[in-house]
Structure formats: structure tokens, C-alpha cells
N, C-alpha and C positions, 0 to 999 in steps of 0.2 A: 083064057085059058084057066084049066082045073088044076089049083092044088091040090097035092095028096096029103098024108096026114105026114107024111116027113120032111116034106118042103112048108109045111106051117108051122112045124116046130122049130125048123131052122129059122124061118123068119123071123120066129118070136123071142128065140135066144139072142138073132141078132140085131133088134128092137130093144128087147132088156139091156144089151152089153151096149148099144148107142147110147141109151139115157143114161146107164152109169157112168160110162166115160163125159157125159155131158156136163151130167151132173156134179163129176168131181174137177172138171175144167171149170165150171162154173161158181160152183160155191168150196167145196171141200179144199181146193189146192189154194185160194185167196185166201181161205181162214187160215190154213198152215202157214201160209207167207207171213200174215198178218200177227200170228201168234209167235212165229219166229222175231219176227222184226220187234213185237213187245217183249221178249225174253232179251233182244240185244239192248234196246233203252232201257231195260231196268237195270242190267248188269252195269251199262253206261253210266246212269242215273246213280249208282251205288258207289264209283269210283269217284265222282265228284261228290258226295255226301262225304264219303272217308275225308277227301282231301277237304273240303271245307270245315270237316271238325278238327283237324290238324292244324289249320289254319284257326283255327278261331281259339283252338289251346295255346297256339303260340302267340296269337293275339290279348289272351285276357290282360299279361300286363302291360297292354300297350297303352294305356291314360297316363300309368305311372313312368313309363317310359319316356313316355312325350314331354311330362314335365319335369325330370331330370335333366333331358335333351333342352327345354327353356330356360331352366336355372343356369344352365352350364351359358349357354349363348347368351343368356344376359349380362352374366359376369364376364363375359368378354365384351360386351356390348357396354356395358358400364365406363369403359375407358376410352370410350367415344362419343363426341358431341351427337345429340339424337337429330334425326333431319328436321329440318325447319327450312321455311322461308327465307330467300335471303335478305330483307331488311332486318329480319331478327338475329342473321349471322354477324352483320355491320352492328347490329345493338351490341352483341356480345361482344365485340372487338372492341367498341366504344368504352365499355365497362370494364376492360382488361386497360384500358388507356388513363381511364381515370382512378385508377387505385391511387392512394397517399403518396405513395412512395415511389410512382411512378412519373403522372401527370404528364404525357406524350398530348401534343395539340396535334391534328389533322387537317390539313388544308384541303385536300381532297381522295375521298376514298371511292375505288370503282369494284364492284364484286362480279364474278364470271357468275354464268348460269350454272346451274347442279349438274356435275359431270361425274364422270369415275375414273380413277387412275388404278394401275398397277402398283403394289407395293413387294417389294422383292426384299427376303432378310439380308442379315449382312451377316457375317463370320468374325467376333470380335474376338483377340489374340492380346491376351495379359501382358505387358510392357514389363510386370514387375519383376523383380530378381529374385532370386533364390539359392539357399545354399546348397551344398552336396547334402547335407541332413536332411534339411527339408525335401528335397526331392526325393531321396530313398523313402522318407515315411510317406510322401504321396503314393509313392509306388507300391508300397504295401498296402495302403489303405485301399488305392485302385485294385489290386489283385484282389485281395480278398471280398469286395464287393463285384468284381467283374462279371463273375460268371452269372450271379443272382438279377442282376440288371440290364444283360447286352441286350436281349429281346426287346426291352423297354424303351432302351437308348437308342436301338438300332428304331424303333417305331418312330419316335420323337422326333430323330432326324430327318425322316422320309417328311414328317408332317412340318417340320421348320422351313423346310427348304423349297416349299411350295409356294408359288409367288400369289398375293390375294389381290381381288378387285374390290376394291372400296370406294366408295363416294364421297365429293368433297369441294368444298367452295377456294375458290383461288381470290384475295383481295388487294389490292395493289392499292399503296398509300402513299402519301407523301405526308411528313410529319417533321417534327420539331420538337425537341426536348433537352432536358439536361443528360449529359453523359453518364449520370448516375442514374438517374429515370430509366435510360433504355436498357442499362444492366440488368437495373432490378423489373422490369418488362420480360426481358428475355429469360430470367431466371425464375420467374413464376411461370413462364411455358412451362417448365421442367417438373413444376409439382403435377400431384396424381390427379389435380381438377381440370388441367388443360394440359395433357400429356397428348391430345389429338390436334391441337395448333403447333404447327414449326415455322419458325422462318427458312422459307425457301430461298430468298437471298435479299441483300441489304445492298446501300447504295450511299455512302455518308458523304455530302456534296460540302458542306459547310463545317467549320469546327470553330471552337472559341472558346474562354474560357468558362462559360455560363452556359453555354448552349451547340446543340450538335443540330442540324439538318439535313433531310436527304428522303430518299425512298426506300422502301420496303414491298417484297410481296411475302403474302402470311397462305399458308394454306393450313383452312379448316379441313379436317376430315372426319367423317359423321358416318353415321349407320342408322338407317331405317330398323326402329324398334318393333319386334313381335309382340302380336298379341298374346297376352296371357292364354294360357287354354282352359286353365281351369274355371277363367271369367264366363265361358261359352256355356 
């Protein structure tokens, strides 16, 4: 079949169009899609960069904030015994028993494994009496400072009512001592140095003029100290 000039031109045009369409589909369209994806990735990266820059700006004082928190935490932890192995805890109790004005003898002492317990706060209500004049003065003072301190007081109340979990050892002890020595031991537990050791219960079995004997349970509350961040 012999094609005339017109048919040849039509075939050439169709062939060229097919080449153009094939080239577009195989090369140009993927390149456009890739460029569009790259543009989208760039915008996403810009957003992430902006967020990271904001975070860096927020964290520029992070080291100082951590140190401040460590200091305040350490001040609280200083009121408790440090975490220690069991035999060190019993040594501490024997040390308190051997104070000159105490001298408690223990014939048997057992200590529990390290555990945890929940400390719940309690509300203190004073039983002190006051005159009508004292009451009016207190009402005046409270009214003058109520507005400025209400928010802080509410926040403090919220924090104080939360129960806290803390580590402790429980020690069961058979003891003998003078009555005055035992009283002195109990008084010593109320000092700042020993405020996290408490007498959980005591049972006095024998009492005479010079000596008492019985059993008691001591709870030693301990906190594991945090490492100083400035030392790292």
C-alpha cells in the first residue's frame, strides 16, 4: 500500500505526538512529581526546624532549672536517711541506743527488707484558746493578706494533700533500759537529725524501779539521693 504525501504527514505527526506523550509520561511527569514531593519535604523540614529552634530557646536555661530542682529536692531529702544496706540501718539504731543518756540494751533485733510505704498527710488543729480580741485581730490580719496569698495557699493545699510513696526499713527490737533512757531515746527521735525514724509501736512487758523491758517496732524512712547534675 502506497501512502500519499498527506497520509505520510499524518503518520509523522501522530508518531511525533506519541513520542512527546511517552517522553512526558516517562521523564517529565516523574520529574514534576519528584519536584513537588521535594517541595513538600522542604516545607515540612522548615516546620520541624522552627519547632526545634523554639525548643532550643525554651531549653536554654535548662541546666540552671535542673540545678535549682536538684537543690530543692536535696533540701527535702536531707530530712530523711539516705538509702543504705540493711546492716548499716541496724548500726544506726545501735548508735542511737548507745547515746550516754539513753543506753538501751537490745537482746534481739530483726530488720525487714527494703520496701516502700505510703505517707499520708494529716491536718493539725490547734487546741489553744484565744480571746475575742485575739480572734478579731486574726480575722483582720487574714483579711488583709487573703487576696494576695489565696492562689498560693490553694496550690499549697493541693500539694500537701497528696500522699507520697517512700522507702523504709522496719526493725523489730527486744530491749531493756531505764525509763528515763527510753524517754530520752524517744525525745532524740524528734530532733532534726533523726526526724525520719519513728516508733511505730511499743509494748512494755516489765517495769520496775530501775529498768523496763519489752518490744518495739521502729520505722526508718529513707530516700535514695539523686546524683548532682553539676558533677556530670
